[in-house]
C-alpha positions as CSV (number, residue, x, y, z in Angstrom):
1,M,18.5,-2.2,-7.9
2,A,16.0,-2.4,-10.9
3,A,15.2,-6.0,-9.9
4,L,14.3,-4.9,-6.4
5,I,12.2,-1.9,-7.5
6,Q,10.0,-4.1,-9.8
7,Y,8.7,-5.9,-6.6
8,L,8.1,-2.8,-4.6
9,G,4.7,-3.0,-2.9
10,Q,4.0,-6.6,-4.1
11,Y,3.6,-9.7,-1.9
12,S,6.7,-11.8,-1.6
13,D,6.7,-15.5,-0.8
14,D,10.4,-15.6,-0.4
15,P,11.2,-18.5,2.0
16,T,14.2,-16.7,3.3
17,L,12.1,-13.7,4.4
18,I,12.1,-13.8,8.2
19,A,9.9,-10.7,9.0
20,H,7.8,-8.2,7.1
21,W,6.2,-5.4,9.1
22,A,4.1,-3.5,6.5
23,L,2.6,-1.2,9.2
24,D,-0.4,-0.7,7.1
25,E,-3.0,-1.4,9.8
26,T,-5.5,1.4,10.3
27,E,-5.9,1.3,14.0
28,G,-5.1,-0.6,17.2
29,A,-2.4,-1.5,19.6
30,S,-0.6,-4.1,17.5
31,A,1.2,-4.6,14.2
32,I,1.4,-7.9,12.5
33,D,4.5,-9.4,10.9
34,S,3.1,-10.9,7.7
35,A,6.0,-13.3,7.1
36,S,5.9,-15.1,10.5
37,G,2.7,-13.9,12.2
38,N,4.5,-12.3,15.1
39,V,2.7,-9.5,16.9
40,G,4.4,-6.1,17.5
41,F,2.9,-4.1,20.4
42,V,2.4,-0.4,19.7
43,M,3.7,1.7,22.6
44,G,3.0,5.4,23.3
45,D,0.5,7.2,21.3
46,P,1.6,6.9,17.6
47,T,-0.8,7.8,14.8
48,W,-1.8,5.2,12.2
49,Q,-1.9,6.7,8.7
50,P,-3.9,4.4,6.4
51,N,-3.1,6.5,3.4
52,G,0.1,8.1,4.5
53,G,2.8,5.6,3.6
54,Q,5.1,5.3,0.7
55,V,3.5,1.8,0.0
56,N,0.0,1.7,1.4
57,G,-0.3,2.8,5.1
58,A,2.2,3.9,7.7
59,I,2.5,4.7,11.4
60,Q,3.8,8.0,12.7
61,L,6.0,7.7,15.8
62,D,6.8,10.8,17.7
63,G,10.6,10.0,18.3
64,I,10.3,10.4,22.0
65,D,8.3,7.6,23.6
66,D,6.5,5.8,20.7
67,A,7.7,2.4,19.5
68,I,6.7,-0.9,18.2
69,I,8.0,-3.8,20.3
70,G,8.1,-7.2,18.9
71,P,10.0,-10.5,19.4
72,P,13.5,-10.4,17.8
73,P,13.1,-12.0,14.4
74,L,16.8,-13.1,14.2
75,N,20.0,-13.2,16.0
76,P,22.6,-11.0,14.3
77,S,25.5,-13.1,15.4
78,A,23.9,-16.1,13.6
79,G,25.1,-14.8,10.2
80,P,24.3,-12.5,7.3
81,F,21.0,-10.6,7.0
82,S,19.5,-7.5,5.4
83,A,17.0,-5.0,6.8
84,I,15.1,-2.6,4.6
85,A,12.7,0.2,5.6
86,W,10.8,3.2,4.3
87,V,11.2,6.2,6.7
88,K,10.2,9.8,6.6
89,G,11.5,12.6,8.8
90,G,13.2,12.0,12.1
91,A,15.6,13.9,14.1
92,P,19.3,13.5,15.0
93,G,19.7,10.7,17.6
94,Q,16.5,8.8,16.9
95,A,16.6,5.0,16.4
96,I,14.8,3.4,13.4
97,I,15.4,-0.3,14.1
98,S,17.0,-1.3,17.4
99,E,17.2,-4.0,20.0
100,P,16.0,-3.2,23.5
101,G,19.2,-3.0,25.6
102,G,21.3,-3.7,22.5
103,S,22.5,-2.1,19.3
104,N,20.7,0.3,17.1
105,W,20.7,-1.5,13.8
106,L,19.7,1.7,12.0
107,S,19.5,5.1,13.5
108,L,20.4,8.8,12.9
109,D,23.6,10.2,14.3
110,L,23.4,12.7,17.1
111,V,24.7,15.7,15.2
112,E,23.6,15.8,11.6
113,G,20.9,13.1,11.3
114,R,23.0,10.9,9.0
115,L,22.0,7.3,8.7
116,M,24.2,5.1,10.9
117,T,24.5,1.7,12.5
118,E,26.1,0.7,15.8
119,F,27.0,-2.8,14.4
120,A,30.7,-3.0,14.2
121,G,33.4,-5.6,13.3
122,F,35.1,-7.7,15.8
123,D,38.5,-6.0,16.0
124,R,39.3,-3.2,18.5
125,S,39.4,-0.4,15.9
126,S,35.8,-1.1,14.8
127,G,33.1,1.5,15.7
128,P,29.8,2.7,14.4
129,L,29.4,3.0,10.6
130,F,28.1,6.3,9.2
131,S,26.5,7.1,5.9
132,E,27.1,10.3,4.1
133,I,23.4,10.7,3.6
134,T,21.2,12.8,5.9
135,I,17.7,11.5,6.1
136,S,16.2,13.9,8.6
137,D,14.7,16.1,5.8
138,D,11.0,15.1,6.0
139,Q,11.2,13.2,2.7
140,W,10.6,9.5,2.2
141,H,13.8,7.4,2.1
142,R,14.1,3.7,1.4
143,I,17.0,2.6,3.6
144,A,18.8,-0.7,3.9
145,F,21.3,-2.3,6.1
146,V,23.3,-5.4,5.0
147,W,25.2,-7.3,7.6
148,D,27.7,-10.0,6.5
149,G,28.3,-11.3,10.0
150,S,31.7,-9.6,10.4
């Protein structure tokens, strides 16, 4: 973890980085993926917060109809990947990273606001995975999801 923390907020030229949505724009209807140049379209009426993020700026989504829609950066069935995000607040049942019409990669469970994923293994007994951590407390949390492909 210490190795990761030393790079917090610094530019990374890691050739394996597929997408990086800093969300530190100050206004507008789009967000730029600095790793690949993809454009995410800002939907609803979120509030850009140029000085409000944990690292530079942030965007505040209302949890109802605000979203950033972009092209899928990867296919989860293609193999292992990691997704990392800073989040603050949220309410039980809200998605953090999801695929339209697909799985919620990271979301909050419906009852307590615990971090969860809808990705599951391939056997019949697999189901959503739940964290013991509740992140709907209006504090900043650095969350991560690591998928090994199975």
